[in-house]
C-alpha positions as CSV (number, residue, x, y, z in Angstrom):
1,M,0.0,0.0,0.0
2,S,1.2,3.5,-0.7
3,E,1.6,6.3,1.7
4,N,-0.8,8.5,-0.2
5,Q,-3.8,6.2,0.4
6,E,-6.6,8.0,2.3
7,E,-9.2,6.5,4.5
8,K,-12.8,6.5,3.2
9,M,-15.3,8.5,5.2
10,E,-18.6,6.9,6.0
11,L,-21.7,8.9,6.9
12,G,-24.0,7.0,9.3
13,H,-27.2,7.7,11.0
14,E,-29.7,6.0,13.2
15,P,-32.8,4.5,11.4
16,V,-36.1,6.3,11.9
17,P,-38.8,3.8,13.1
18,G,-41.8,3.5,10.8
19,Y,-40.1,4.3,7.4
20,R,-39.4,0.6,6.6
21,K,-43.1,-0.3,7.2
22,A,-44.3,2.7,5.2
23,F,-42.0,1.8,2.3
24,F,-43.3,-1.8,2.1
25,I,-46.9,-0.6,2.3
26,A,-46.3,1.8,-0.6
27,I,-44.6,-0.8,-2.7
28,T,-47.4,-3.3,-2.0
29,V,-50.2,-0.8,-2.9
30,G,-48.3,0.3,-6.1
31,S,-47.9,-3.3,-7.2
32,L,-51.5,-4.1,-6.5
33,Y,-52.6,-1.1,-8.5
34,L,-50.4,-2.1,-11.5
35,A,-51.7,-5.6,-11.3
36,L,-55.3,-4.3,-11.4
37,I,-54.6,-2.2,-14.4
38,L,-53.0,-5.2,-16.2
39,L,-55.9,-7.5,-15.4
40,N,-58.4,-4.8,-16.7
41,T,-56.6,-4.6,-20.0
42,L,-56.5,-8.4,-20.5
43,F,-60.2,-9.0,-19.8
């Protein structure tokens, strides 16, 4: 390793409770909506 190599800085934070659940709910609702649109176009 060379002497000029610098350390990488990492920015960290504490997770905010509730965002993971809200994310999965939004993905589920969006997927169901797209599935409904697809089914309506096929039948």
